[in-house]
C-alpha positions as CSV (number, residue, x, y, z in Angstrom):
1,X,0.0,0.0,-0.1
2,X,1.3,3.5,-1.1
3,X,2.0,5.7,1.3
4,X,0.2,9.2,1.6
5,X,2.1,12.4,0.9
6,X,2.1,14.8,3.6
7,X,1.0,17.6,2.8
8,X,3.8,20.1,3.1
9,X,3.3,23.3,5.3
10,X,3.1,26.4,3.5
11,X,3.3,30.0,5.4
12,X,0.2,32.1,4.7
13,X,0.6,35.2,2.8
14,X,1.4,38.6,3.6
15,X,-2.1,40.0,4.2
16,X,-3.3,36.7,6.1
17,X,-0.2,37.4,8.3
18,X,-0.8,40.9,8.6
19,X,-4.7,40.4,9.4
20,X,-3.7,37.8,12.3
21,X,-1.4,40.6,13.8
22,X,-4.4,42.5,13.6
23,X,-6.9,40.3,15.3
24,X,-4.1,39.6,17.8
25,X,-4.0,42.9,19.2
26,X,-7.5,43.1,18.9
27,X,-7.6,40.3,21.7
28,X,-4.7,41.6,23.9
29,X,-6.5,45.1,24.7
30,X,-9.4,43.4,26.0
31,X,-7.2,42.2,28.8
32,X,-4.7,45.1,29.4
33,X,-5.8,47.1,32.2
34,X,-6.0,51.0,31.2
35,X,-6.1,50.3,27.5
36,X,-8.9,51.7,25.0
37,X,-10.8,48.1,24.3
38,X,-11.0,47.4,20.9
39,X,-14.3,47.2,19.0
40,X,-15.0,45.2,16.2
41,X,-15.6,48.2,14.1
42,X,-12.1,49.1,14.8
43,X,-10.9,45.7,13.5
44,X,-13.6,45.8,10.8
45,X,-12.0,49.4,9.7
46,X,-8.3,48.4,10.2
47,X,-7.3,47.8,6.7
48,X,-9.2,50.9,5.7
49,X,-7.5,53.3,8.4
50,X,-4.3,51.9,7.4
51,X,-4.9,53.2,4.3
52,X,-6.7,56.6,4.4
53,X,-6.6,57.4,8.3
54,X,-6.7,60.6,9.9
55,X,-5.2,61.6,13.1
56,X,-7.5,64.1,15.1
57,X,-5.2,67.1,15.9
58,X,-7.5,68.0,18.7
59,X,-6.9,64.7,20.7
60,X,-3.6,64.0,19.8
61,X,-3.0,67.7,21.4
62,X,-4.8,66.3,24.7
63,X,-2.7,63.0,24.3
64,X,0.3,65.1,24.6
65,X,-0.9,67.5,27.8
66,X,-2.1,64.7,29.6
67,X,1.2,62.7,28.8
68,X,3.4,65.6,30.3
69,X,1.1,66.4,32.8
70,X,0.2,63.0,34.3
71,X,2.0,60.4,31.9
72,X,1.3,57.2,30.7
73,X,-1.6,56.8,33.1
74,X,-3.6,60.4,32.4
75,X,-2.9,59.7,28.2
76,X,-4.5,56.3,28.3
77,X,-7.7,58.5,30.6
78,X,-7.6,61.2,28.0
79,X,-7.7,57.8,24.7
80,X,-10.3,56.1,26.9
81,X,-12.8,59.0,27.4
82,X,-12.4,60.1,24.3
83,X,-15.9,59.7,21.9
84,X,-13.6,59.4,18.3
85,X,-10.6,57.2,17.7
86,X,-7.6,58.9,17.8
87,X,-6.4,57.5,13.9
88,X,-10.2,57.3,12.2
89,X,-11.4,57.7,8.5
90,X,-13.8,59.8,9.5
91,X,-11.6,62.1,11.3
92,X,-10.5,66.1,10.9
93,X,-7.2,66.6,11.1
94,X,-3.8,65.4,9.5
95,X,-3.8,62.7,6.7
96,X,-1.9,59.5,8.3
97,X,-2.7,56.5,6.6
98,X,-0.3,54.8,3.5
99,X,-2.9,56.1,1.0
100,X,0.4,58.3,-0.4
101,X,3.1,55.6,-0.3
102,X,0.5,53.3,-2.1
103,X,-0.1,55.2,-4.6
104,X,3.5,56.4,-5.5
105,X,3.5,52.3,-5.7
106,X,1.4,52.2,-8.2
107,X,2.4,54.8,-10.2
108,X,6.1,53.2,-10.1
109,X,5.0,50.3,-11.8
110,X,3.3,52.3,-14.2
111,X,6.8,53.9,-14.8
112,X,8.2,50.4,-15.2
113,X,5.9,49.3,-17.2
114,X,6.6,52.2,-19.7
115,X,10.4,51.8,-19.4
116,X,10.0,48.2,-19.8
117,X,7.6,48.5,-22.9
118,X,11.0,50.4,-24.5
119,X,13.0,47.5,-24.0
120,X,16.2,49.9,-22.7
121,X,15.9,48.1,-19.3
122,X,16.2,44.7,-20.6
123,X,19.2,46.3,-23.1
124,X,21.1,47.9,-20.5
125,X,21.3,45.5,-17.8
126,X,21.6,42.9,-20.8
127,X,25.1,45.2,-21.5
128,X,26.3,45.3,-17.1
129,X,26.1,41.9,-17.1
130,X,28.1,41.6,-20.3
131,X,30.7,44.0,-18.8
132,X,30.5,42.9,-15.2
133,X,31.6,39.2,-17.1
134,X,33.1,37.4,-13.4
135,X,33.0,40.5,-12.0
136,X,29.2,40.1,-11.1
137,X,30.0,39.7,-7.6
138,X,31.1,43.7,-7.7
139,X,27.7,44.1,-8.0
140,X,26.5,43.8,-4.2
141,X,29.3,45.7,-2.3
142,X,28.8,48.4,-4.7
143,X,25.2,48.6,-4.2
144,X,24.7,47.6,-0.7
145,X,27.2,50.6,0.0
146,X,24.9,53.0,-2.0
147,X,21.7,52.1,-0.9
148,X,23.0,51.8,3.0
149,X,24.6,55.9,2.8
150,X,20.7,56.6,2.1
151,X,19.7,54.7,4.7
152,X,22.4,56.3,7.1
153,X,21.7,60.1,5.6
154,X,18.0,60.6,5.0
155,X,16.3,57.5,6.5
156,X,16.0,55.5,2.7
157,X,12.7,53.2,2.9
158,X,9.4,53.4,1.2
159,X,11.3,55.2,-1.4
160,X,13.0,51.8,-2.3
161,X,10.3,50.5,-3.2
162,X,11.1,52.3,-6.6
163,X,14.1,50.0,-7.3
164,X,13.0,45.9,-6.4
165,X,11.9,45.4,-9.9
166,X,15.3,46.6,-11.6
167,X,17.8,45.2,-8.9
168,X,16.2,42.1,-9.0
169,X,16.0,41.5,-12.6
170,X,19.5,42.2,-12.8
171,X,20.6,40.2,-10.4
172,X,18.8,37.1,-12.4
173,X,20.4,38.7,-15.4
174,X,23.9,38.6,-13.4
175,X,23.6,34.7,-12.5
176,X,22.0,34.9,-9.1
177,X,18.5,34.5,-7.8
178,X,16.0,37.1,-6.7
179,X,16.6,36.6,-3.2
180,X,20.2,38.1,-3.6
181,X,18.5,41.0,-5.1
182,X,15.8,41.6,-2.5
183,X,18.8,41.2,0.0
184,X,20.6,44.1,-1.5
185,X,18.4,46.0,-1.5
186,X,16.5,45.5,1.9
187,X,19.2,44.6,3.6
188,X,21.5,47.8,1.8
189,X,18.8,50.2,3.0
190,X,18.2,48.2,6.5
191,X,21.5,48.6,8.0
192,X,22.2,52.4,7.0
193,X,18.9,53.3,9.3
194,X,19.7,51.1,11.4
195,X,23.1,52.8,12.1
196,X,21.5,56.4,11.6
197,X,23.9,59.2,11.6
198,X,22.2,62.7,10.2
199,X,18.4,60.4,9.4
200,X,15.9,63.3,10.0
201,X,13.0,60.3,10.9
202,X,15.4,58.4,13.5
203,X,18.0,60.6,14.9
204,X,16.4,64.1,13.8
205,X,12.8,63.1,15.6
206,X,14.8,61.2,18.7
207,X,16.6,64.4,19.4
208,X,13.7,66.7,18.7
209,X,11.5,64.8,21.4
210,X,14.1,63.9,23.5
211,X,14.3,68.2,23.6
212,X,11.1,68.8,24.0
213,X,11.3,67.1,27.3
214,X,13.9,68.7,28.1
215,X,17.0,66.4,27.6
216,X,19.4,68.2,25.5
217,X,21.4,65.4,22.9
218,X,24.8,65.5,21.9
219,X,24.5,65.3,18.0
220,X,28.1,65.1,17.6
221,X,28.4,61.7,20.1
222,X,25.1,60.1,18.4
223,X,26.8,60.6,14.5
224,X,29.8,58.8,15.8
225,X,27.8,55.9,17.7
226,X,25.9,56.1,14.4
227,X,28.7,55.5,12.3
228,X,30.0,52.4,14.1
229,X,26.5,50.9,14.1
230,X,26.0,51.5,10.5
231,X,30.2,50.3,8.8
232,X,30.1,47.1,11.1
233,X,26.4,46.3,10.1
234,X,27.1,46.8,6.8
235,X,30.5,44.6,6.3
236,X,28.8,41.9,7.9
237,X,25.3,42.1,5.9
238,X,27.7,42.6,2.7
239,X,30.0,39.5,3.6
240,X,26.3,37.6,4.2
241,X,25.1,38.4,1.4
242,X,28.2,37.4,-1.3
243,X,28.7,34.0,0.6
244,X,25.1,33.2,-0.1
245,X,25.7,35.2,-4.1
246,X,28.4,33.0,-5.0
247,X,26.7,29.8,-3.9
248,X,23.7,30.3,-5.7
249,X,26.1,31.4,-8.6
250,X,27.8,27.7,-8.8
251,X,24.9,25.9,-8.3
252,X,21.6,26.9,-9.4
253,X,20.0,24.0,-6.5
254,X,21.4,25.9,-4.1
255,X,18.8,28.7,-3.8
256,X,16.5,28.9,-0.6
257,X,13.1,29.9,-3.3
258,X,10.3,27.4,-4.0
259,X,10.1,26.0,-7.7
260,X,6.8,28.6,-7.4
261,X,9.0,31.4,-6.5
262,X,11.5,31.0,-9.0
263,X,8.6,30.5,-11.6
264,X,6.9,33.5,-10.8
265,X,10.5,35.5,-10.5
266,X,11.6,34.1,-14.2
267,X,8.3,35.2,-15.2
268,X,8.0,38.5,-14.0
269,X,11.8,39.2,-14.8
270,X,13.3,37.5,-17.5
271,X,11.2,38.1,-20.2
272,X,13.1,38.7,-22.8
273,X,15.8,36.4,-21.7
274,X,15.8,34.6,-24.7
275,X,15.9,37.8,-27.0
276,X,19.4,40.1,-27.0
277,X,18.1,43.5,-27.2
278,X,20.3,46.1,-28.9
279,X,21.2,49.3,-26.9
280,X,20.1,52.2,-29.9
281,X,20.1,55.1,-29.5
282,X,16.8,55.9,-28.7
283,X,17.5,53.2,-25.8
284,X,20.8,54.8,-24.5
285,X,18.2,58.4,-24.6
286,X,15.6,56.4,-21.6
287,X,18.2,55.1,-19.9
288,X,19.5,58.8,-19.2
289,X,16.0,59.6,-18.1
290,X,15.5,56.6,-16.4
291,X,18.5,57.6,-14.5
292,X,17.6,60.9,-14.5
293,X,14.0,60.4,-13.0
294,X,15.3,58.5,-9.7
295,X,18.2,61.4,-9.4
296,X,15.9,63.8,-8.9
297,X,13.7,61.8,-6.3
298,X,16.6,61.0,-4.6
299,X,18.1,64.9,-4.1
300,X,14.3,65.8,-3.3
301,X,13.4,64.0,-0.6
302,X,17.3,64.9,1.4
303,X,16.6,67.2,4.2
304,X,19.3,69.8,2.3
305,X,18.8,72.9,4.4
306,X,19.4,70.5,7.7
307,X,23.0,70.3,6.5
308,X,23.0,74.7,5.6
309,X,22.6,73.8,1.9
310,X,20.7,76.7,0.5
311,X,21.3,76.3,-3.1
312,X,17.4,74.6,-3.3
313,X,15.1,77.0,-2.2
314,X,14.1,78.6,-5.1
315,X,13.1,75.0,-6.8
316,X,9.3,75.4,-5.8
317,X,8.2,76.6,-9.4
318,X,7.8,72.9,-10.6
319,X,5.5,71.7,-8.1
320,X,4.7,74.1,-5.2
321,X,7.7,72.2,-3.0
322,X,11.4,73.1,-3.4
323,X,14.1,70.4,-3.6
324,X,14.4,68.6,-0.7
325,X,10.9,69.0,0.7
326,X,9.5,66.8,-1.2
327,X,7.8,63.6,-0.3
328,X,5.2,60.8,-1.6
329,X,2.8,63.3,-3.5
330,X,5.3,65.6,-5.1
331,X,6.9,62.5,-6.1
332,X,4.5,59.7,-7.3
333,X,4.0,63.1,-9.7
334,X,7.1,63.8,-10.9
335,X,7.5,59.7,-12.0
336,X,3.8,60.0,-13.4
337,X,5.1,62.7,-16.0
338,X,8.3,61.0,-16.0
339,X,6.5,58.1,-17.9
340,X,4.6,59.8,-20.3
341,X,7.9,61.4,-21.4
342,X,10.2,58.2,-21.9
343,X,7.1,57.0,-24.0
344,X,7.1,60.3,-25.9
345,X,10.7,60.5,-26.4
346,X,10.5,56.5,-27.8
347,X,7.9,57.8,-30.3
348,X,5.3,55.1,-28.3
349,X,1.9,55.3,-29.3
350,X,-0.8,57.2,-27.0
351,X,-2.2,53.7,-26.9
352,X,1.2,51.8,-25.9
353,X,2.0,54.3,-23.6
354,X,-1.6,54.1,-21.4
355,X,-1.2,50.3,-22.0
356,X,1.8,49.9,-20.8
357,X,1.4,52.1,-17.9
358,X,-2.1,50.7,-17.0
359,X,-0.6,46.9,-16.9
360,X,2.7,48.1,-15.1
361,X,0.5,49.2,-12.1
362,X,-1.9,46.6,-12.1
363,X,1.4,44.7,-11.1
364,X,1.7,46.7,-8.1
365,X,-2.0,46.4,-6.9
366,X,-0.9,43.3,-4.3
367,X,2.2,46.0,-3.0
368,X,-0.4,49.2,-2.7
369,X,-2.4,46.8,-0.4
370,X,0.0,45.1,1.8
371,X,1.6,48.5,2.5
372,X,-1.9,50.0,3.5
373,X,-3.3,47.1,5.7
374,X,0.4,47.3,7.4
375,X,-0.2,50.5,8.5
376,X,-3.3,49.2,10.2
377,X,-1.7,47.0,12.9
378,X,0.1,50.2,13.4
379,X,-3.0,52.2,14.1
380,X,-4.9,49.9,16.4
381,X,-1.7,50.3,18.7
382,X,-2.5,54.0,18.8
383,X,-6.1,53.8,19.2
384,X,-6.3,51.8,21.9
385,X,-3.1,53.2,23.4
386,X,-1.7,49.6,23.7
387,X,1.7,51.0,22.5
388,X,2.0,53.7,25.7
389,X,1.0,51.0,27.8
390,X,4.1,48.7,26.8
391,X,6.1,52.1,26.7
392,X,5.3,52.3,30.3
393,X,6.0,48.5,31.6
394,X,9.2,49.0,29.0
395,X,10.8,52.0,30.8
396,X,9.9,50.7,34.6
397,X,12.3,48.0,33.5
398,X,15.1,50.2,32.9
399,X,14.7,52.3,36.4
400,X,17.4,50.9,38.4
401,X,19.8,49.9,36.0
402,X,22.8,51.5,35.1
403,X,25.6,51.6,32.8
404,X,26.7,48.8,30.1
405,X,23.7,46.9,31.1
406,X,20.9,50.2,30.5
407,X,22.6,50.5,27.0
408,X,21.7,46.6,25.9
409,X,18.4,46.6,28.1
410,X,17.2,49.5,26.2
411,X,18.2,47.6,22.8
412,X,16.0,45.0,24.0
413,X,13.1,46.8,24.7
414,X,13.8,48.9,21.6
415,X,13.2,45.9,19.4
416,X,10.1,44.4,21.8
417,X,8.6,47.9,20.6
418,X,9.6,48.2,17.0
419,X,7.2,45.0,16.3
420,X,4.4,47.2,17.7
421,X,5.4,50.3,15.9
422,X,7.9,50.0,12.8
423,X,7.5,53.9,11.9
424,X,11.2,55.1,13.2
425,X,10.0,58.6,13.4
426,X,6.8,57.4,14.9
427,X,8.4,55.5,17.6
428,X,11.1,58.5,18.6
429,X,8.1,60.6,18.8
430,X,6.4,58.6,21.9
431,X,9.5,57.0,23.5
432,X,11.8,59.6,23.3
433,X,10.2,62.2,25.8
434,X,10.0,58.7,28.1
435,X,13.2,57.3,28.3
436,X,15.7,60.1,27.6
437,X,14.7,62.2,30.6
438,X,14.8,58.3,32.6
439,X,18.7,58.2,31.2
440,X,19.6,62.1,32.0
441,X,17.8,60.8,36.0
442,X,20.0,57.2,36.2
443,X,22.9,59.9,35.1
444,X,23.4,58.0,31.8
445,X,24.7,59.9,28.9
446,X,21.2,60.1,26.9
447,X,23.0,59.8,23.5
448,X,23.1,56.0,24.6
449,X,19.1,55.9,24.4
450,X,19.2,57.4,21.1
451,X,21.3,54.4,19.5
452,X,20.0,52.3,21.0
453,X,16.6,52.8,19.5
454,X,18.4,53.1,15.8
455,X,19.7,49.9,16.8
456,X,16.6,48.8,18.0
457,X,14.4,49.7,15.1
458,X,16.3,49.1,12.4
459,X,17.2,45.8,13.1
460,X,13.4,45.0,13.4
461,X,12.8,46.6,10.6
462,X,14.7,44.0,8.5
463,X,12.6,41.7,8.9
464,X,9.0,42.7,10.6
465,X,5.7,41.8,8.7
466,X,4.1,45.1,10.0
467,X,6.6,47.2,7.5
468,X,4.9,47.8,4.4
469,X,9.0,48.0,3.3
470,X,9.5,44.8,3.9
471,X,6.6,43.1,2.7
472,X,6.5,45.1,-0.2
473,X,9.7,44.7,-1.4
474,X,9.6,40.9,-1.5
475,X,6.5,41.2,-2.8
476,X,8.2,43.0,-5.7
477,X,10.4,40.3,-5.9
478,X,8.2,37.3,-6.0
479,X,9.5,36.6,-2.5
480,X,7.5,34.9,0.0
481,X,7.7,35.8,3.7
482,X,9.1,33.0,5.1
483,X,11.6,32.7,2.2
484,X,13.1,35.6,3.8
485,X,13.2,34.7,7.3
486,X,14.9,31.3,6.3
487,X,17.5,33.6,5.0
488,X,18.2,36.4,7.0
489,X,17.9,34.4,10.2
490,X,21.4,34.0,11.0
491,X,22.0,37.4,9.8
492,X,19.9,39.4,12.5
493,X,21.9,37.3,15.2
494,X,25.2,38.1,13.8
495,X,24.0,42.1,13.4
496,X,22.6,41.5,17.2
497,X,25.6,40.1,18.7
498,X,27.7,43.0,16.7
499,X,25.6,45.9,17.9
500,X,25.7,44.5,21.8
501,X,28.8,44.9,21.7
502,X,29.4,48.4,19.8
503,X,26.7,49.4,22.4
504,X,28.3,48.1,25.9
505,X,32.3,49.3,24.6
506,X,31.4,52.5,22.5
507,X,29.9,54.6,25.2
508,X,32.8,53.4,26.9
509,X,35.2,54.9,24.3
510,X,33.4,57.9,23.7
511,X,33.6,58.8,26.9
512,X,29.3,59.1,27.4
């Protein structure tokens, strides 16, 4: 009698994982004292709130005032007493949902659809791989260094979604697998953010939040600690990715990807693998415009004024915002316009431009939905006050801890908090007014808290399913979340150990 084949466990999709997390949070609020119990309506509306949620500014001010006067307990009372949710689709206030990021992702898909239709990317990637024959591995350290510079300087994260399709296609053409492409980008940007030096969304937000609580941070010390974290973790990540890439290059069976993942990726990124396209004049112009599009994107989101650079102050004539102050609305329009420009330069018909643009957008619909749903998880935490409750308990754990132990205890706590609040700026805003004064009270340099925050949130955002960047990037690269976990686990352990050592020894070397 033949044995029945056991059904192999299949890890659920990103949507199922995120919805399960939402349900778990809703259940937890029913049993945690002091927090606002989530209603069925909160759970039902969470995915939509994540996409188009609006912050109630009046309630936000009341929560901040309560926090200043009576601490977390008073803030939780304010949340419980409020008739409306902190974040809701019905509020009047500030848009905090992920609709801007989701729309940007869709338009990027359309932009790539038009560029792909011209054949310029296939011809360009083919030419690059041909020139690097025998030196393909050099792509990895060069690209990871470049992306990490974006991470450490201006917190390159959501905007990196624009590069996943290109980098994945390039790595596959070079003889690697999609995992190498995704890792080059996600880890490159990620370790840069982990070791933030002047990143305004991590270091800037933390320094500002601590300052609001009356604690002055020495930015020179935070930059020095951040630089050490950045360089050490970047070197570890590069060595790790290159080791895996070598194995896959030598033996295609060494890949961690399933047969289904490989087939899906090949279908998405190797459409013209059998056809050698000529890099003619028109395609060269398209590649120049393609590069210009991303160069402008990078220049537009770097906060130049924070670095004393004022040459872009008079560039608001294009869309109303000067370079350095663009964000997703402006970037969305920019890539839409460049899609049209590239189509016209290549002399595509109106029908071809529109058709390829719409097809490209269609490929990104799933990614856009993941980005919105993952934001909904954070909103459920904020609406219930569960994030403030956890912060309060975490600060209690740190009370009485001193010196070397304090830095690494804070690091562990920030790792836990970052799973619940994946936004670095959001986590800095709610945690620094609690942790920075606590460090000062214990005669510990508050700069240690800033570095522990940056390192803790940074390592979690390499893997957390509540991050739109992680789930969105993997979706673009056609990689299942379970495969990413399998790949990145050992690296996370190495980065964790290195960070523990740096946080323990670094402050002593800097005299903190």
